[in-house]
Chimera marker file (.cmm) of the C-alpha trace (Angstrom):
<marker_set name="trace">
<marker id="1" x="16.149" y="1.138" z="0.638" r="1" g="1" b="0" radius="0.5"/>
<marker id="2" x="14.475" y="1.371" z="3.993" r="1" g="1" b="0" radius="0.5"/>
<marker id="3" x="11.600" y="-0.853" z="5.252" r="1" g="1" b="0" radius="0.5"/>
<marker id="4" x="8.913" y="0.784" z="7.299" r="1" g="1" b="0" radius="0.5"/>
<marker id="5" x="6.334" y="-0.660" z="9.769" r="1" g="1" b="0" radius="0.5"/>
<marker id="6" x="3.383" y="1.739" z="10.121" r="1" g="1" b="0" radius="0.5"/>
<marker id="7" x="0.939" y="1.432" z="13.003" r="1" g="1" b="0" radius="0.5"/>
<marker id="8" x="-1.732" y="3.603" z="14.642" r="1" g="1" b="0" radius="0.5"/>
<marker id="9" x="-4.371" y="3.582" z="17.375" r="1" g="1" b="0" radius="0.5"/>
<marker id="10" x="-2.846" y="1.056" z="19.728" r="1" g="1" b="0" radius="0.5"/>
<marker id="11" x="-4.783" y="2.702" z="22.591" r="1" g="1" b="0" radius="0.5"/>
<marker id="12" x="-2.330" y="1.299" z="25.313" r="1" g="1" b="0" radius="0.5"/>
<marker id="13" x="-2.290" y="-2.236" z="23.818" r="1" g="1" b="0" radius="0.5"/>
<marker id="14" x="0.704" y="-3.728" z="21.876" r="1" g="1" b="0" radius="0.5"/>
<marker id="15" x="-0.341" y="-6.963" z="20.254" r="1" g="1" b="0" radius="0.5"/>
<marker id="16" x="2.640" y="-9.347" z="20.530" r="1" g="1" b="0" radius="0.5"/>
<marker id="17" x="2.176" y="-10.067" z="16.766" r="1" g="1" b="0" radius="0.5"/>
<marker id="18" x="3.507" y="-6.551" z="15.990" r="1" g="1" b="0" radius="0.5"/>
<marker id="19" x="7.000" y="-7.483" z="16.991" r="1" g="1" b="0" radius="0.5"/>
<marker id="20" x="6.954" y="-10.511" z="14.729" r="1" g="1" b="0" radius="0.5"/>
<marker id="21" x="5.484" y="-8.622" z="11.724" r="1" g="1" b="0" radius="0.5"/>
<marker id="22" x="7.903" y="-5.755" z="12.277" r="1" g="1" b="0" radius="0.5"/>
<marker id="23" x="11.045" y="-7.939" z="12.981" r="1" g="1" b="0" radius="0.5"/>
<marker id="24" x="12.606" y="-7.054" z="9.607" r="1" g="1" b="0" radius="0.5"/>
<marker id="25" x="11.680" y="-3.320" z="9.345" r="1" g="1" b="0" radius="0.5"/>
<marker id="26" x="14.264" y="-0.573" z="9.776" r="1" g="1" b="0" radius="0.5"/>
<marker id="27" x="11.882" y="1.935" z="11.460" r="1" g="1" b="0" radius="0.5"/>
<marker id="28" x="8.504" y="1.889" z="13.068" r="1" g="1" b="0" radius="0.5"/>
<marker id="29" x="6.213" y="4.827" z="12.688" r="1" g="1" b="0" radius="0.5"/>
<marker id="30" x="3.141" y="5.348" z="14.855" r="1" g="1" b="0" radius="0.5"/>
<marker id="31" x="0.375" y="7.609" z="13.681" r="1" g="1" b="0" radius="0.5"/>
<marker id="32" x="-1.034" y="8.506" z="17.180" r="1" g="1" b="0" radius="0.5"/>
<marker id="33" x="-3.300" y="7.313" z="19.955" r="1" g="1" b="0" radius="0.5"/>
<marker id="34" x="-0.401" y="5.511" z="21.484" r="1" g="1" b="0" radius="0.5"/>
<marker id="35" x="-2.112" y="5.361" z="24.850" r="1" g="1" b="0" radius="0.5"/>
<marker id="36" x="0.110" y="4.376" z="27.659" r="1" g="1" b="0" radius="0.5"/>
<marker id="37" x="3.722" y="5.514" z="27.063" r="1" g="1" b="0" radius="0.5"/>
<marker id="38" x="4.930" y="1.946" z="27.725" r="1" g="1" b="0" radius="0.5"/>
<marker id="39" x="3.677" y="0.986" z="24.203" r="1" g="1" b="0" radius="0.5"/>
<marker id="40" x="6.079" y="3.584" z="22.641" r="1" g="1" b="0" radius="0.5"/>
<marker id="41" x="8.810" y="2.654" z="24.978" r="1" g="1" b="0" radius="0.5"/>
<marker id="42" x="8.539" y="-1.069" z="23.917" r="1" g="1" b="0" radius="0.5"/>
<marker id="43" x="8.627" y="-0.096" z="20.258" r="1" g="1" b="0" radius="0.5"/>
<marker id="44" x="11.558" y="2.262" z="20.538" r="1" g="1" b="0" radius="0.5"/>
<marker id="45" x="13.640" y="-0.340" z="22.279" r="1" g="1" b="0" radius="0.5"/>
<marker id="46" x="12.811" y="-2.739" z="19.453" r="1" g="1" b="0" radius="0.5"/>
<marker id="47" x="13.466" y="-0.532" z="16.427" r="1" g="1" b="0" radius="0.5"/>
<marker id="48" x="14.098" y="3.187" z="15.601" r="1" g="1" b="0" radius="0.5"/>
<marker id="49" x="10.738" y="4.709" z="16.420" r="1" g="1" b="0" radius="0.5"/>
<marker id="50" x="8.961" y="7.838" z="15.208" r="1" g="1" b="0" radius="0.5"/>
<marker id="51" x="5.467" y="8.872" z="16.377" r="1" g="1" b="0" radius="0.5"/>
<marker id="52" x="2.953" y="11.706" z="16.664" r="1" g="1" b="0" radius="0.5"/>
<marker id="53" x="0.506" y="12.063" z="19.515" r="1" g="1" b="0" radius="0.5"/>
<marker id="54" x="-3.202" y="11.563" z="19.117" r="1" g="1" b="0" radius="0.5"/>
<marker id="55" x="-6.363" y="12.840" z="20.709" r="1" g="1" b="0" radius="0.5"/>
<marker id="56" x="-6.421" y="10.222" z="23.547" r="1" g="1" b="0" radius="0.5"/>
<marker id="57" x="-2.708" y="10.659" z="24.390" r="1" g="1" b="0" radius="0.5"/>
<marker id="58" x="-1.859" y="12.307" z="27.748" r="1" g="1" b="0" radius="0.5"/>
<marker id="59" x="0.745" y="14.805" z="28.544" r="1" g="1" b="0" radius="0.5"/>
<marker id="60" x="3.481" y="12.114" z="28.995" r="1" g="1" b="0" radius="0.5"/>
<marker id="61" x="3.070" y="11.043" z="25.399" r="1" g="1" b="0" radius="0.5"/>
<marker id="62" x="2.610" y="14.729" z="24.155" r="1" g="1" b="0" radius="0.5"/>
<marker id="63" x="6.004" y="15.723" z="25.843" r="1" g="1" b="0" radius="0.5"/>
<marker id="64" x="7.857" y="12.991" z="23.857" r="1" g="1" b="0" radius="0.5"/>
<marker id="65" x="6.042" y="13.177" z="20.502" r="1" g="1" b="0" radius="0.5"/>
<marker id="66" x="4.803" y="16.005" z="18.325" r="1" g="1" b="0" radius="0.5"/>
<marker id="67" x="1.349" y="16.764" z="16.802" r="1" g="1" b="0" radius="0.5"/>
<marker id="68" x="2.900" y="16.774" z="13.266" r="1" g="1" b="0" radius="0.5"/>
<marker id="69" x="6.087" y="15.077" z="12.056" r="1" g="1" b="0" radius="0.5"/>
<marker id="70" x="7.913" y="15.634" z="8.850" r="1" g="1" b="0" radius="0.5"/>
<marker id="71" x="10.478" y="13.052" z="7.732" r="1" g="1" b="0" radius="0.5"/>
<marker id="72" x="12.723" y="12.778" z="4.739" r="1" g="1" b="0" radius="0.5"/>
<marker id="73" x="13.524" y="9.212" z="3.711" r="1" g="1" b="0" radius="0.5"/>
<marker id="74" x="14.915" y="7.776" z="0.355" r="1" g="1" b="0" radius="0.5"/>
<marker id="75" x="14.128" y="11.076" z="-1.505" r="1" g="1" b="0" radius="0.5"/>
<marker id="76" x="10.554" y="11.186" z="-0.162" r="1" g="1" b="0" radius="0.5"/>
<marker id="77" x="8.980" y="13.728" z="2.141" r="1" g="1" b="0" radius="0.5"/>
<marker id="78" x="6.593" y="12.329" z="4.659" r="1" g="1" b="0" radius="0.5"/>
<marker id="79" x="4.060" y="14.146" z="6.760" r="1" g="1" b="0" radius="0.5"/>
<marker id="80" x="2.453" y="12.391" z="9.674" r="1" g="1" b="0" radius="0.5"/>
<marker id="81" x="-0.254" y="13.603" z="11.983" r="1" g="1" b="0" radius="0.5"/>
<marker id="82" x="-3.036" y="11.722" z="13.947" r="1" g="1" b="0" radius="0.5"/>
<marker id="83" x="-6.278" y="13.425" z="12.754" r="1" g="1" b="0" radius="0.5"/>
<marker id="84" x="-5.950" y="13.882" z="9.082" r="1" g="1" b="0" radius="0.5"/>
<marker id="85" x="-8.806" y="12.621" z="6.980" r="1" g="1" b="0" radius="0.5"/>
<marker id="86" x="-8.391" y="11.346" z="3.472" r="1" g="1" b="0" radius="0.5"/>
<marker id="87" x="-8.235" y="12.621" z="-0.101" r="1" g="1" b="0" radius="0.5"/>
<marker id="88" x="-11.241" y="14.931" z="-0.838" r="1" g="1" b="0" radius="0.5"/>
<marker id="89" x="-12.038" y="15.178" z="2.978" r="1" g="1" b="0" radius="0.5"/>
<marker id="90" x="-9.069" y="16.351" z="4.957" r="1" g="1" b="0" radius="0.5"/>
<marker id="91" x="-9.389" y="17.739" z="8.352" r="1" g="1" b="0" radius="0.5"/>
<marker id="92" x="-8.787" y="21.555" z="7.951" r="1" g="1" b="0" radius="0.5"/>
<marker id="93" x="-5.624" y="21.730" z="10.002" r="1" g="1" b="0" radius="0.5"/>
<marker id="94" x="-4.193" y="18.723" z="8.226" r="1" g="1" b="0" radius="0.5"/>
<marker id="95" x="-5.070" y="20.175" z="4.865" r="1" g="1" b="0" radius="0.5"/>
<marker id="96" x="-3.250" y="23.347" z="5.739" r="1" g="1" b="0" radius="0.5"/>
<marker id="97" x="-0.200" y="21.421" z="6.792" r="1" g="1" b="0" radius="0.5"/>
<marker id="98" x="-0.381" y="19.359" z="3.581" r="1" g="1" b="0" radius="0.5"/>
<marker id="99" x="-0.449" y="22.563" z="1.535" r="1" g="1" b="0" radius="0.5"/>
<marker id="100" x="2.447" y="23.955" z="3.579" r="1" g="1" b="0" radius="0.5"/>
<marker id="101" x="4.655" y="20.876" z="3.275" r="1" g="1" b="0" radius="0.5"/>
<marker id="102" x="3.584" y="19.344" z="-0.054" r="1" g="1" b="0" radius="0.5"/>
<marker id="103" x="4.644" y="15.837" z="1.023" r="1" g="1" b="0" radius="0.5"/>
<marker id="104" x="5.003" y="12.776" z="-1.097" r="1" g="1" b="0" radius="0.5"/>
<marker id="105" x="3.322" y="10.721" z="1.528" r="1" g="1" b="0" radius="0.5"/>
<marker id="106" x="0.646" y="11.771" z="4.067" r="1" g="1" b="0" radius="0.5"/>
<marker id="107" x="0.125" y="9.511" z="7.074" r="1" g="1" b="0" radius="0.5"/>
<marker id="108" x="-2.674" y="9.726" z="9.663" r="1" g="1" b="0" radius="0.5"/>
<marker id="109" x="-4.621" y="7.500" z="11.966" r="1" g="1" b="0" radius="0.5"/>
<marker id="110" x="-7.753" y="8.218" z="14.024" r="1" g="1" b="0" radius="0.5"/>
<marker id="111" x="-10.479" y="6.776" z="11.881" r="1" g="1" b="0" radius="0.5"/>
<marker id="112" x="-9.528" y="3.100" z="12.643" r="1" g="1" b="0" radius="0.5"/>
<marker id="113" x="-10.080" y="2.428" z="8.887" r="1" g="1" b="0" radius="0.5"/>
<marker id="114" x="-7.182" y="1.116" z="6.955" r="1" g="1" b="0" radius="0.5"/>
<marker id="115" x="-6.997" y="3.186" z="3.716" r="1" g="1" b="0" radius="0.5"/>
<marker id="116" x="-4.354" y="3.892" z="1.074" r="1" g="1" b="0" radius="0.5"/>
<marker id="117" x="-5.178" y="6.314" z="-1.762" r="1" g="1" b="0" radius="0.5"/>
<marker id="118" x="-3.466" y="8.667" z="-4.069" r="1" g="1" b="0" radius="0.5"/>
<marker id="119" x="-4.566" y="12.344" z="-4.151" r="1" g="1" b="0" radius="0.5"/>
<marker id="120" x="-4.217" y="13.854" z="-7.607" r="1" g="1" b="0" radius="0.5"/>
<marker id="121" x="-4.982" y="17.270" z="-6.099" r="1" g="1" b="0" radius="0.5"/>
<marker id="122" x="-1.614" y="17.199" z="-4.249" r="1" g="1" b="0" radius="0.5"/>
<marker id="123" x="0.841" y="15.884" z="-6.807" r="1" g="1" b="0" radius="0.5"/>
<marker id="124" x="-0.487" y="12.297" z="-6.553" r="1" g="1" b="0" radius="0.5"/>
<marker id="125" x="0.554" y="12.367" z="-2.862" r="1" g="1" b="0" radius="0.5"/>
<marker id="126" x="-0.053" y="8.948" z="-1.292" r="1" g="1" b="0" radius="0.5"/>
<marker id="127" x="-2.378" y="9.147" z="1.744" r="1" g="1" b="0" radius="0.5"/>
<marker id="128" x="-1.989" y="6.236" z="4.167" r="1" g="1" b="0" radius="0.5"/>
<marker id="129" x="-3.899" y="5.188" z="7.298" r="1" g="1" b="0" radius="0.5"/>
<marker id="130" x="-2.826" y="1.858" z="8.800" r="1" g="1" b="0" radius="0.5"/>
<marker id="131" x="-6.189" y="1.439" z="10.532" r="1" g="1" b="0" radius="0.5"/>
<marker id="132" x="-6.078" y="0.413" z="14.298" r="1" g="1" b="0" radius="0.5"/>
<marker id="133" x="-3.792" y="-2.062" z="15.938" r="1" g="1" b="0" radius="0.5"/>
<marker id="134" x="-5.285" y="-1.843" z="19.404" r="1" g="1" b="0" radius="0.5"/>
<marker id="135" x="-8.389" y="-3.481" z="21.033" r="1" g="1" b="0" radius="0.5"/>
<marker id="136" x="-10.424" y="-0.272" z="21.721" r="1" g="1" b="0" radius="0.5"/>
<marker id="137" x="-12.718" y="1.158" z="19.032" r="1" g="1" b="0" radius="0.5"/>
<marker id="138" x="-15.218" y="-0.004" z="16.502" r="1" g="1" b="0" radius="0.5"/>
<marker id="139" x="-12.858" y="-1.746" z="14.094" r="1" g="1" b="0" radius="0.5"/>
<marker id="140" x="-13.376" y="-5.443" z="13.786" r="1" g="1" b="0" radius="0.5"/>
<marker id="141" x="-9.759" y="-6.368" z="12.762" r="1" g="1" b="0" radius="0.5"/>
<marker id="142" x="-6.487" y="-5.118" z="14.057" r="1" g="1" b="0" radius="0.5"/>
<marker id="143" x="-4.512" y="-3.792" z="11.058" r="1" g="1" b="0" radius="0.5"/>
<marker id="144" x="-1.092" y="-2.160" z="10.124" r="1" g="1" b="0" radius="0.5"/>
<marker id="145" x="0.926" y="-1.455" z="7.089" r="1" g="1" b="0" radius="0.5"/>
<marker id="146" x="4.481" y="-2.442" z="5.997" r="1" g="1" b="0" radius="0.5"/>
<marker id="147" x="6.314" y="-1.101" z="2.969" r="1" g="1" b="0" radius="0.5"/>
<marker id="148" x="9.683" y="-0.162" z="1.479" r="1" g="1" b="0" radius="0.5"/>
<marker id="149" x="10.890" y="3.234" z="0.460" r="1" g="1" b="0" radius="0.5"/>
<marker id="150" x="13.489" y="3.010" z="-2.265" r="1" g="1" b="0" radius="0.5"/>
<marker id="151" x="14.997" y="5.886" z="-4.200" r="1" g="1" b="0" radius="0.5"/>
<marker id="152" x="11.814" y="7.982" z="-4.389" r="1" g="1" b="0" radius="0.5"/>
<marker id="153" x="9.452" y="5.062" z="-4.701" r="1" g="1" b="0" radius="0.5"/>
<marker id="154" x="7.111" y="3.099" z="-2.358" r="1" g="1" b="0" radius="0.5"/>
<marker id="155" x="7.441" y="-0.578" z="-2.972" r="1" g="1" b="0" radius="0.5"/>
<marker id="156" x="6.071" y="-3.833" z="-1.523" r="1" g="1" b="0" radius="0.5"/>
<marker id="157" x="3.143" y="-2.174" z="0.297" r="1" g="1" b="0" radius="0.5"/>
<marker id="158" x="1.384" y="-4.746" z="2.510" r="1" g="1" b="0" radius="0.5"/>
<marker id="159" x="-1.745" y="-4.440" z="4.501" r="1" g="1" b="0" radius="0.5"/>
<marker id="160" x="-1.510" y="-6.906" z="7.445" r="1" g="1" b="0" radius="0.5"/>
<marker id="161" x="-4.307" y="-8.175" z="9.712" r="1" g="1" b="0" radius="0.5"/>
<marker id="162" x="-3.296" y="-9.168" z="13.305" r="1" g="1" b="0" radius="0.5"/>
<marker id="163" x="-6.594" y="-10.771" z="14.092" r="1" g="1" b="0" radius="0.5"/>
<marker id="164" x="-9.969" y="-9.723" z="15.510" r="1" g="1" b="0" radius="0.5"/>
<marker id="165" x="-10.121" y="-6.672" z="17.732" r="1" g="1" b="0" radius="0.5"/>
<marker id="166" x="-11.296" y="-8.531" z="20.752" r="1" g="1" b="0" radius="0.5"/>
<marker id="167" x="-8.352" y="-10.893" z="20.593" r="1" g="1" b="0" radius="0.5"/>
<marker id="168" x="-5.864" y="-10.370" z="23.325" r="1" g="1" b="0" radius="0.5"/>
<marker id="169" x="-3.011" y="-12.860" z="23.317" r="1" g="1" b="0" radius="0.5"/>
<link id1="1" id2="2" r="1" g="1" b="0" radius="0.2"/>
<link id1="2" id2="3" r="1" g="1" b="0" radius="0.2"/>
<link id1="3" id2="4" r="1" g="1" b="0" radius="0.2"/>
<link id1="4" id2="5" r="1" g="1" b="0" radius="0.2"/>
<link id1="5" id2="6" r="1" g="1" b="0" radius="0.2"/>
<link id1="6" id2="7" r="1" g="1" b="0" radius="0.2"/>
<link id1="7" id2="8" r="1" g="1" b="0" radius="0.2"/>
<link id1="8" id2="9" r="1" g="1" b="0" radius="0.2"/>
<link id1="9" id2="10" r="1" g="1" b="0" radius="0.2"/>
<link id1="10" id2="11" r="1" g="1" b="0" radius="0.2"/>
<link id1="11" id2="12" r="1" g="1" b="0" radius="0.2"/>
<link id1="12" id2="13" r="1" g="1" b="0" radius="0.2"/>
<link id1="13" id2="14" r="1" g="1" b="0" radius="0.2"/>
<link id1="14" id2="15" r="1" g="1" b="0" radius="0.2"/>
<link id1="15" id2="16" r="1" g="1" b="0" radius="0.2"/>
<link id1="16" id2="17" r="1" g="1" b="0" radius="0.2"/>
<link id1="17" id2="18" r="1" g="1" b="0" radius="0.2"/>
<link id1="18" id2="19" r="1" g="1" b="0" radius="0.2"/>
<link id1="19" id2="20" r="1" g="1" b="0" radius="0.2"/>
<link id1="20" id2="21" r="1" g="1" b="0" radius="0.2"/>
<link id1="21" id2="22" r="1" g="1" b="0" radius="0.2"/>
<link id1="22" id2="23" r="1" g="1" b="0" radius="0.2"/>
<link id1="23" id2="24" r="1" g="1" b="0" radius="0.2"/>
<link id1="24" id2="25" r="1" g="1" b="0" radius="0.2"/>
<link id1="25" id2="26" r="1" g="1" b="0" radius="0.2"/>
<link id1="26" id2="27" r="1" g="1" b="0" radius="0.2"/>
<link id1="27" id2="28" r="1" g="1" b="0" radius="0.2"/>
<link id1="28" id2="29" r="1" g="1" b="0" radius="0.2"/>
<link id1="29" id2="30" r="1" g="1" b="0" radius="0.2"/>
<link id1="30" id2="31" r="1" g="1" b="0" radius="0.2"/>
<link id1="31" id2="32" r="1" g="1" b="0" radius="0.2"/>
<link id1="32" id2="33" r="1" g="1" b="0" radius="0.2"/>
<link id1="33" id2="34" r="1" g="1" b="0" radius="0.2"/>
<link id1="34" id2="35" r="1" g="1" b="0" radius="0.2"/>
<link id1="35" id2="36" r="1" g="1" b="0" radius="0.2"/>
<link id1="36" id2="37" r="1" g="1" b="0" radius="0.2"/>
<link id1="37" id2="38" r="1" g="1" b="0" radius="0.2"/>
<link id1="38" id2="39" r="1" g="1" b="0" radius="0.2"/>
<link id1="39" id2="40" r="1" g="1" b="0" radius="0.2"/>
<link id1="40" id2="41" r="1" g="1" b="0" radius="0.2"/>
<link id1="41" id2="42" r="1" g="1" b="0" radius="0.2"/>
<link id1="42" id2="43" r="1" g="1" b="0" radius="0.2"/>
<link id1="43" id2="44" r="1" g="1" b="0" radius="0.2"/>
<link id1="44" id2="45" r="1" g="1" b="0" radius="0.2"/>
<link id1="45" id2="46" r="1" g="1" b="0" radius="0.2"/>
<link id1="46" id2="47" r="1" g="1" b="0" radius="0.2"/>
<link id1="47" id2="48" r="1" g="1" b="0" radius="0.2"/>
<link id1="48" id2="49" r="1" g="1" b="0" radius="0.2"/>
<link id1="49" id2="50" r="1" g="1" b="0" radius="0.2"/>
<link id1="50" id2="51" r="1" g="1" b="0" radius="0.2"/>
<link id1="51" id2="52" r="1" g="1" b="0" radius="0.2"/>
<link id1="52" id2="53" r="1" g="1" b="0" radius="0.2"/>
<link id1="53" id2="54" r="1" g="1" b="0" radius="0.2"/>
<link id1="54" id2="55" r="1" g="1" b="0" radius="0.2"/>
<link id1="55" id2="56" r="1" g="1" b="0" radius="0.2"/>
<link id1="56" id2="57" r="1" g="1" b="0" radius="0.2"/>
<link id1="57" id2="58" r="1" g="1" b="0" radius="0.2"/>
<link id1="58" id2="59" r="1" g="1" b="0" radius="0.2"/>
<link id1="59" id2="60" r="1" g="1" b="0" radius="0.2"/>
<link id1="60" id2="61" r="1" g="1" b="0" radius="0.2"/>
<link id1="61" id2="62" r="1" g="1" b="0" radius="0.2"/>
<link id1="62" id2="63" r="1" g="1" b="0" radius="0.2"/>
<link id1="63" id2="64" r="1" g="1" b="0" radius="0.2"/>
<link id1="64" id2="65" r="1" g="1" b="0" radius="0.2"/>
<link id1="65" id2="66" r="1" g="1" b="0" radius="0.2"/>
<link id1="66" id2="67" r="1" g="1" b="0" radius="0.2"/>
<link id1="67" id2="68" r="1" g="1" b="0" radius="0.2"/>
<link id1="68" id2="69" r="1" g="1" b="0" radius="0.2"/>
<link id1="69" id2="70" r="1" g="1" b="0" radius="0.2"/>
<link id1="70" id2="71" r="1" g="1" b="0" radius="0.2"/>
<link id1="71" id2="72" r="1" g="1" b="0" radius="0.2"/>
<link id1="72" id2="73" r="1" g="1" b="0" radius="0.2"/>
<link id1="73" id2="74" r="1" g="1" b="0" radius="0.2"/>
<link id1="74" id2="75" r="1" g="1" b="0" radius="0.2"/>
<link id1="75" id2="76" r="1" g="1" b="0" radius="0.2"/>
<link id1="76" id2="77" r="1" g="1" b="0" radius="0.2"/>
<link id1="77" id2="78" r="1" g="1" b="0" radius="0.2"/>
<link id1="78" id2="79" r="1" g="1" b="0" radius="0.2"/>
<link id1="79" id2="80" r="1" g="1" b="0" radius="0.2"/>
<link id1="80" id2="81" r="1" g="1" b="0" radius="0.2"/>
<link id1="81" id2="82" r="1" g="1" b="0" radius="0.2"/>
<link id1="82" id2="83" r="1" g="1" b="0" radius="0.2"/>
<link id1="83" id2="84" r="1" g="1" b="0" radius="0.2"/>
<link id1="84" id2="85" r="1" g="1" b="0" radius="0.2"/>
<link id1="85" id2="86" r="1" g="1" b="0" radius="0.2"/>
<link id1="86" id2="87" r="1" g="1" b="0" radius="0.2"/>
<link id1="87" id2="88" r="1" g="1" b="0" radius="0.2"/>
<link id1="88" id2="89" r="1" g="1" b="0" radius="0.2"/>
<link id1="89" id2="90" r="1" g="1" b="0" radius="0.2"/>
<link id1="90" id2="91" r="1" g="1" b="0" radius="0.2"/>
<link id1="91" id2="92" r="1" g="1" b="0" radius="0.2"/>
<link id1="92" id2="93" r="1" g="1" b="0" radius="0.2"/>
<link id1="93" id2="94" r="1" g="1" b="0" radius="0.2"/>
<link id1="94" id2="95" r="1" g="1" b="0" radius="0.2"/>
<link id1="95" id2="96" r="1" g="1" b="0" radius="0.2"/>
<link id1="96" id2="97" r="1" g="1" b="0" radius="0.2"/>
<link id1="97" id2="98" r="1" g="1" b="0" radius="0.2"/>
<link id1="98" id2="99" r="1" g="1" b="0" radius="0.2"/>
<link id1="99" id2="100" r="1" g="1" b="0" radius="0.2"/>
<link id1="100" id2="101" r="1" g="1" b="0" radius="0.2"/>
<link id1="101" id2="102" r="1" g="1" b="0" radius="0.2"/>
<link id1="102" id2="103" r="1" g="1" b="0" radius="0.2"/>
<link id1="103" id2="104" r="1" g="1" b="0" radius="0.2"/>
<link id1="104" id2="105" r="1" g="1" b="0" radius="0.2"/>
<link id1="105" id2="106" r="1" g="1" b="0" radius="0.2"/>
<link id1="106" id2="107" r="1" g="1" b="0" radius="0.2"/>
<link id1="107" id2="108" r="1" g="1" b="0" radius="0.2"/>
<link id1="108" id2="109" r="1" g="1" b="0" radius="0.2"/>
<link id1="109" id2="110" r="1" g="1" b="0" radius="0.2"/>
<link id1="110" id2="111" r="1" g="1" b="0" radius="0.2"/>
<link id1="111" id2="112" r="1" g="1" b="0" radius="0.2"/>
<link id1="112" id2="113" r="1" g="1" b="0" radius="0.2"/>
<link id1="113" id2="114" r="1" g="1" b="0" radius="0.2"/>
<link id1="114" id2="115" r="1" g="1" b="0" radius="0.2"/>
<link id1="115" id2="116" r="1" g="1" b="0" radius="0.2"/>
<link id1="116" id2="117" r="1" g="1" b="0" radius="0.2"/>
<link id1="117" id2="118" r="1" g="1" b="0" radius="0.2"/>
<link id1="118" id2="119" r="1" g="1" b="0" radius="0.2"/>
<link id1="119" id2="120" r="1" g="1" b="0" radius="0.2"/>
<link id1="120" id2="121" r="1" g="1" b="0" radius="0.2"/>
<link id1="121" id2="122" r="1" g="1" b="0" radius="0.2"/>
<link id1="122" id2="123" r="1" g="1" b="0" radius="0.2"/>
<link id1="123" id2="124" r="1" g="1" b="0" radius="0.2"/>
<link id1="124" id2="125" r="1" g="1" b="0" radius="0.2"/>
<link id1="125" id2="126" r="1" g="1" b="0" radius="0.2"/>
<link id1="126" id2="127" r="1" g="1" b="0" radius="0.2"/>
<link id1="127" id2="128" r="1" g="1" b="0" radius="0.2"/>
<link id1="128" id2="129" r="1" g="1" b="0" radius="0.2"/>
<link id1="129" id2="130" r="1" g="1" b="0" radius="0.2"/>
<link id1="130" id2="131" r="1" g="1" b="0" radius="0.2"/>
<link id1="131" id2="132" r="1" g="1" b="0" radius="0.2"/>
<link id1="132" id2="133" r="1" g="1" b="0" radius="0.2"/>
<link id1="133" id2="134" r="1" g="1" b="0" radius="0.2"/>
<link id1="134" id2="135" r="1" g="1" b="0" radius="0.2"/>
<link id1="135" id2="136" r="1" g="1" b="0" radius="0.2"/>
<link id1="136" id2="137" r="1" g="1" b="0" radius="0.2"/>
<link id1="137" id2="138" r="1" g="1" b="0" radius="0.2"/>
<link id1="138" id2="139" r="1" g="1" b="0" radius="0.2"/>
<link id1="139" id2="140" r="1" g="1" b="0" radius="0.2"/>
<link id1="140" id2="141" r="1" g="1" b="0" radius="0.2"/>
<link id1="141" id2="142" r="1" g="1" b="0" radius="0.2"/>
<link id1="142" id2="143" r="1" g="1" b="0" radius="0.2"/>
<link id1="143" id2="144" r="1" g="1" b="0" radius="0.2"/>
<link id1="144" id2="145" r="1" g="1" b="0" radius="0.2"/>
<link id1="145" id2="146" r="1" g="1" b="0" radius="0.2"/>
<link id1="146" id2="147" r="1" g="1" b="0" radius="0.2"/>
<link id1="147" id2="148" r="1" g="1" b="0" radius="0.2"/>
<link id1="148" id2="149" r="1" g="1" b="0" radius="0.2"/>
<link id1="149" id2="150" r="1" g="1" b="0" radius="0.2"/>
<link id1="150" id2="151" r="1" g="1" b="0" radius="0.2"/>
<link id1="151" id2="152" r="1" g="1" b="0" radius="0.2"/>
<link id1="152" id2="153" r="1" g="1" b="0" radius="0.2"/>
<link id1="153" id2="154" r="1" g="1" b="0" radius="0.2"/>
<link id1="154" id2="155" r="1" g="1" b="0" radius="0.2"/>
<link id1="155" id2="156" r="1" g="1" b="0" radius="0.2"/>
<link id1="156" id2="157" r="1" g="1" b="0" radius="0.2"/>
<link id1="157" id2="158" r="1" g="1" b="0" radius="0.2"/>
<link id1="158" id2="159" r="1" g="1" b="0" radius="0.2"/>
<link id1="159" id2="160" r="1" g="1" b="0" radius="0.2"/>
<link id1="160" id2="161" r="1" g="1" b="0" radius="0.2"/>
<link id1="161" id2="162" r="1" g="1" b="0" radius="0.2"/>
<link id1="162" id2="163" r="1" g="1" b="0" radius="0.2"/>
<link id1="163" id2="164" r="1" g="1" b="0" radius="0.2"/>
<link id1="164" id2="165" r="1" g="1" b="0" radius="0.2"/>
<link id1="165" id2="166" r="1" g="1" b="0" radius="0.2"/>
<link id1="166" id2="167" r="1" g="1" b="0" radius="0.2"/>
<link id1="167" id2="168" r="1" g="1" b="0" radius="0.2"/>
<link id1="168" id2="169" r="1" g="1" b="0" radius="0.2"/>
</marker_set>
């Protein structure tokens, strides 16, 4: 079993609560729009860290992190990108990548809307977007996801609210 902390759209701000919420995870995954590379640096010192770059990320972030990332964990194939969409409305490049990889889990960010849904069109793939954990954007509440991967299953999925978007501790 492996415990995952999933975050996105930090936009150069790492809420101190993230470290508390992710203290017991085995890995942190970031679905893009990291912002300043220092956010990624703080997270990768804290826990094993995997990320993709997003549309606001500069060349420094893009040199360290890919556009798409495929991971294998606990018998599951995970595809992560920043701009992806959701079941029934995938961004065309993301849809092509989904069709190429046929993942069990598809992760994206970008929308700032926390959403988890199964997609029957792609083998009941679980599409996940953790929302936005930063203070820039239209979202009202900073959110992220935490879950376990265990022998081909997703368990104990939690949506976590960190507080109002404008709240900087």
